[in-house]
C-alpha positions in Angstrom: 3.0 -11.8 46.5 -0.1 -9.4 45.3 -1.6 -7.0 48.0 -5.3 -7.1 49.0 -7.4 -3.9 48.3 -7.3 -2.3 50.8 -7.6 1.9 51.8 -6.4 1.6 55.2 -2.7 1.2 57.4 -4.9 0.2 59.9 -6.1 -2.8 58.0 -2.0 -3.7 57.0 -1.1 -3.6 60.5 -4.0 -6.3 61.1 -2.4 -8.1 57.7 0.9 -8.4 59.5 -0.7 -9.4 62.8 -2.6 -12.5 61.3 -0.1 -13.2 59.4 2.4 -13.9 62.5 -1.0 -15.6 64.5 -0.1 -18.1 61.7 3.3 -18.7 61.8 4.8 -16.7 59.4 7.9 -14.8 60.5 9.2 -14.0 57.3 10.9 -10.9 56.9 11.7 -10.8 53.2 7.5 -11.9 52.9 6.7 -8.0 54.5 8.9 -6.4 52.1 7.3 -8.4 49.7 4.0 -7.2 50.6 4.8 -3.7 51.0 6.3 -3.6 47.5 3.4 -5.1 46.3 1.2 -2.1 47.5 3.0 0.4 46.5 3.0 -0.9 42.8 -0.7 -0.7 43.0 -0.8 2.7 44.7 0.8 5.5 42.7 -0.3 7.9 44.7 2.0 6.5 47.9 5.0 8.6 47.9 6.5 5.8 50.6 5.4 2.8 52.3 6.4 1.7 55.7 7.1 -0.4 58.5 8.6 -0.3 61.6 9.1 -3.1 64.5 10.1 -2.7 68.3 13.3 -4.1 69.1 13.6 -7.5 68.4 9.6 -7.8 68.5 9.4 -9.0 64.9 11.1 -12.7 65.6 13.9 -12.1 68.2 16.9 -12.1 66.1 17.7 -8.8 65.2 21.6 -9.4 65.6 21.3 -11.1 62.8 20.1 -8.7 60.5 22.3 -5.5 61.4 23.6 -3.7 58.5 21.1 -5.5 56.2 18.9 -4.1 53.5 15.8 -2.6 55.4 16.7 -2.3 58.8 18.7 -0.3 61.1 22.3 -0.1 62.4 21.1 -2.5 65.1 19.3 -5.2 63.2 15.7 -3.5 63.5 13.3 -4.2 60.8 12.0 -0.9 59.5 11.7 -1.8 56.1 10.6 1.4 53.4 9.8 1.5 49.7 10.2 5.4 48.1 8.8 6.3 45.2 10.5 9.7 45.5 12.1 9.8 41.4 9.0 7.8 39.9 11.1 4.8 40.7 10.6 2.5 43.5 13.9 2.2 45.6 14.1 0.2 49.2 15.8 1.2 52.1 15.2 1.3 55.9 13.2 4.0 58.2 15.2 6.1 60.5 14.4 8.6 63.5 12.0 6.0 64.9 14.1 5.9 68.2 14.9 9.4 68.3 12.3 11.5 70.7 13.1 14.6 68.9 12.9 12.9 65.4 10.6 10.3 65.8 7.6 12.4 67.2 5.5 10.2 64.1 6.3 6.8 65.7 6.4 8.2 69.6 2.9 9.3 69.1 1.1 6.2 67.5 2.9 4.1 70.0 1.7 6.1 73.1 -1.6 6.6 71.9 -2.1 3.0 70.4 -4.5 4.9 67.7 -4.3 6.2 64.0 -2.0 9.0 63.7 -2.1 11.7 60.9 1.1 13.7 60.6 1.9 16.6 58.4 1.8 18.3 56.5 5.6 18.8 56.8 8.2 19.5 54.5 10.0 16.5 52.2 12.6 18.3 50.6 14.8 18.1 54.2 14.2 14.6 54.5 14.6 13.1 51.0 15.3 16.1 48.7 11.5 16.5 47.1 10.3 19.9 47.6 7.1 18.9 48.1 4.4 18.5 51.4 3.5 15.6 52.8 1.1 13.8 54.8 1.8 10.7 56.8 -1.1 8.4 58.3 0.4 5.9 60.7 -0.8 2.9 62.1 -0.2 0.8 65.0 0.8 -2.9 65.2 -1.0 -4.4 68.1 -0.7 -8.1 69.2 -2.8 -9.3 72.1 -3.1 -5.6 73.1 0.8 -5.2 72.9 2.0 -2.6 71.0 4.9 -4.5 68.5 5.2 -1.4 66.0 3.7 0.8 63.3 3.0 0.5 59.5 2.7 4.0 57.2 1.9 5.8 54.1 3.2 9.1 53.3 1.0 11.1 50.4 2.4 13.9 48.5 0.1 17.1 48.9 1.0 18.6 45.6 -0.5 15.2 44.1 -3.3 15.8 45.0 -3.2 19.7 43.7 -2.0 18.2 40.2 -4.9 16.3 40.2 -7.5 18.4 41.3 -6.4 21.3 38.9 -8.7 22.1 36.1 -11.5 20.2 37.1 -14.5 22.4 38.0 -15.9 19.8 40.2 -13.4 17.2 40.9 -14.4 13.7 42.4 -12.9 12.4 45.8 -9.6 11.7 45.6 -8.1 8.1 46.6 -5.2 10.1 48.9 -8.1 12.2 50.8 -10.3 9.1 51.4 -7.4 7.1 53.1 -5.8 10.2 54.9 -9.1 11.6 55.8 -8.2 15.0 55.2 -9.5 16.7 52.1 -7.7 19.9 51.2 -8.6 23.6 49.6 -6.4 25.5 47.4 -7.8 29.1 47.6 -6.0 32.4 46.4 -5.2 35.3 48.4 -8.4 37.0 47.6 -10.4 34.0 48.6 -11.3 32.3 45.3 -11.1 28.6 45.5 -8.5 27.6 42.7 -9.4 23.7 43.4 -11.2 21.8 46.2 -12.6 18.7 45.8 -16.4 17.5 46.1 -15.9 16.4 50.0 -13.9 19.6 50.2 -17.1 21.5 49.5 -19.6 19.5 51.1 -17.6 20.3 54.5 -17.2 23.9 54.3 -20.6 24.3 53.3 -22.2 21.8 56.1 -19.8 23.7 58.5 -19.3 26.8 57.4 -21.3 28.0 54.8 -21.3 27.4 50.9 -18.9 28.4 48.5 -20.9 30.6 46.2 -19.1 32.1 43.0 -16.1 30.1 43.5 -15.2 31.6 46.6 -14.4 30.6 50.2 -17.6 30.6 52.5 -17.5 34.3 54.4 -17.0 33.5 57.7 -13.8 31.5 57.1 -13.1 34.3 54.6 -13.1 36.9 57.2 -11.1 34.8 60.1 -8.3 34.1 57.3 -8.6 37.9 57.2 -8.4 38.4 60.6 -5.7 36.2 61.6 -4.0 37.6 57.7 -3.8 33.9 56.8 -1.3 33.1 59.2 -0.5 29.3 60.1 -3.0 27.8 62.7 -6.0 25.8 63.2 -9.4 27.4 63.2 -12.0 25.2 64.8 -16.0 25.3 63.3 -18.5 24.0 65.4 -22.1 22.5 64.7 -24.5 19.6 66.6 -22.6 16.8 64.7 -19.1 17.7 65.8 -15.9 20.5 64.5 -14.6 21.0 61.7 -10.9 21.8 62.2 -9.1 23.8 59.4 -5.0 23.6 59.0 -4.1 26.8 57.2 -0.3 26.2 55.8 1.7 28.1 53.2 3.8 25.9 51.3 7.1 25.7 52.0 8.8 26.2 48.8 6.0 27.8 46.1 4.2 30.3 49.0 0.9 28.3 48.1 -1.5 28.7 50.8 -3.4 25.1 51.3 -6.2 25.0 53.9 -6.3 21.3 54.9 -9.9 19.9 56.5 -10.6 17.4 59.0 -14.0 16.6 60.7 -13.9 15.3 64.0 -17.0 13.9 65.5 -18.0 12.7 68.9 -17.7 9.1 70.0 -20.6 9.3 71.8 -24.3 8.3 69.9 -22.7 4.7 69.3 -24.9 3.1 72.5 -28.6 3.7 73.4 -28.5 6.8 76.3 -27.1 4.5 79.7 -25.2 1.9 77.9 -21.1 1.9 77.7 -19.1 0.1 75.6 -16.4 -1.9 77.7 -12.7 -1.1 75.7 -12.9 -4.1 74.4 -16.3 -4.3 73.3 -15.5 -0.9 71.4 -12.7 -3.0 69.8 -15.2 -5.6 68.6 -17.3 -3.1 67.4 -15.0 -1.1 65.3 -13.6 -4.4 63.4 -17.4 -5.7 63.1 -17.8 -2.1 61.6 -15.0 -3.2 58.9 -17.1 -6.2 57.9 -14.5 -8.6 59.7 -15.9 -12.2 60.5 -15.8 -13.6 64.0 -12.6 -15.6 63.3 -10.9 -12.9 61.8 -11.7 -10.6 64.9 -10.3 -12.9 66.9 -6.9 -13.9 65.6 -6.5 -9.5 65.2 -7.5 -9.2 68.8 -6.0 -12.4 70.2 -8.7 -13.9 71.7 -11.0 -17.1 71.2 -13.7 -17.4 68.6 -15.9 -18.3 71.3 -14.8 -15.1 73.2 -15.7 -12.8 70.3 -19.3 -14.5 70.3 -19.6 -13.5 74.3 -18.6 -9.8 73.2 -20.9 -9.5 70.9 -23.8 -10.8 72.9 -23.2 -8.0 75.1 -22.8 -5.6 72.5 -26.4 -6.3 71.0 -28.0 -6.4 74.0 -26.4 -2.7 74.9 -26.9 -1.7 71.2 -31.0 -3.0 71.6 -30.1 -4.9 68.2 -30.5 -8.6 67.8 -27.8 -9.0 64.5 -24.3 -7.8 63.4 -26.3 -6.4 60.6 -28.0 -4.3 63.0 -25.8 -3.2 65.2 -23.5 -2.0 62.2 -26.3 0.4 60.9 -27.0 1.5 64.3 -23.2 2.6 64.1 -23.2 4.0 61.2 -26.0 5.9 61.5 -24.7 7.3 65.1 -21.3 8.0 63.8 -21.2 9.3 59.8 -16.9 9.1 59.6 -14.4 7.2 61.2 -12.3 10.1 62.1 -12.1 10.2 65.5 -9.7 7.2 65.3 -7.2 9.6 64.2 -4.9 11.8 66.5 -3.6 14.3 64.3 -0.3 16.3 64.6 0.7 19.3 62.4 4.9 19.4 62.9 6.0 22.7 64.6 8.2 24.3 61.1 4.3 24.6 59.8 2.3 25.6 63.1 5.4 28.4 64.6 6.6 25.9 67.6 10.1 25.4 65.5 11.4 22.7 64.0 11.3 19.2 67.0 7.9 18.1 65.4 9.1 17.5 62.1 8.4 13.7 61.3 12.1 12.0 59.8 12.1 9.4 57.3 14.0 8.5 54.9 15.6 5.6 52.8 
């Protein structure tokens, strides 16, 4: 089947829920959908889904030992592009509190999680650093699984090499993490346009091809030790994760903008959790019918929520509500949680996300 145009595992998760809402419980169809998406996006190193035990169709026992399933028959299809060739298998580690932090964090938070960077070599043999973005699959507010994508930081670097003013990178946009590859002396080897923009907004301009002075001083003071540096501003915070590549020794700065959730409604107005969900899907351009299917409620209930949202925001229609939200929130990064594995943050190795075909 053809894959839809999307830049978010969140939208893929909602598509899987929509299929179920119309009575489609075909495991083969899900596998084909993931394969189609992998074929369309060569930046993806891996694309996968993991469902809770018996949550897909109640028939896990019938699929024990089959491809795309773990030993119990739990549906956990995974596509990899480890050597440039697509390979199909199953995810693993999702049932282990030690190895499956990426899954348990998504399940407990019920939010999207950007996990990493982590070393892929101990998982699939590839000597690359990866980031994963994971979204919960929620059906009528019930967590039934997660879907995620793995992207190589090394691949991002290769595309940025040799470009004086590289454009925004698709993989970085999907992850909502932007990267700077500096040399030890503070000179910038490569960085995307958005990364330079964030540095300029929160820290200072990159002059003469070098890191902002305030950032360079903080890095020198910490001897470039792995960790997270925080730079606050009136509009939010810039979190700079300092990573050393475990195989090449290259230093990498991973930038994450975190903006406050406040300001979505006029002063004194508060949106309920459900109204916030409806508003977020409205912001994604979904119709009332699509929102109803995604959230497992009726269109009448969606219209009721929208009426209350419009009243609280002081607007009269959908377009005005979307403009109100976009003006109050420059990026949707507050929807995400972040987790840097212990092996790269000095906490040990327990935090590494473990998935392999």
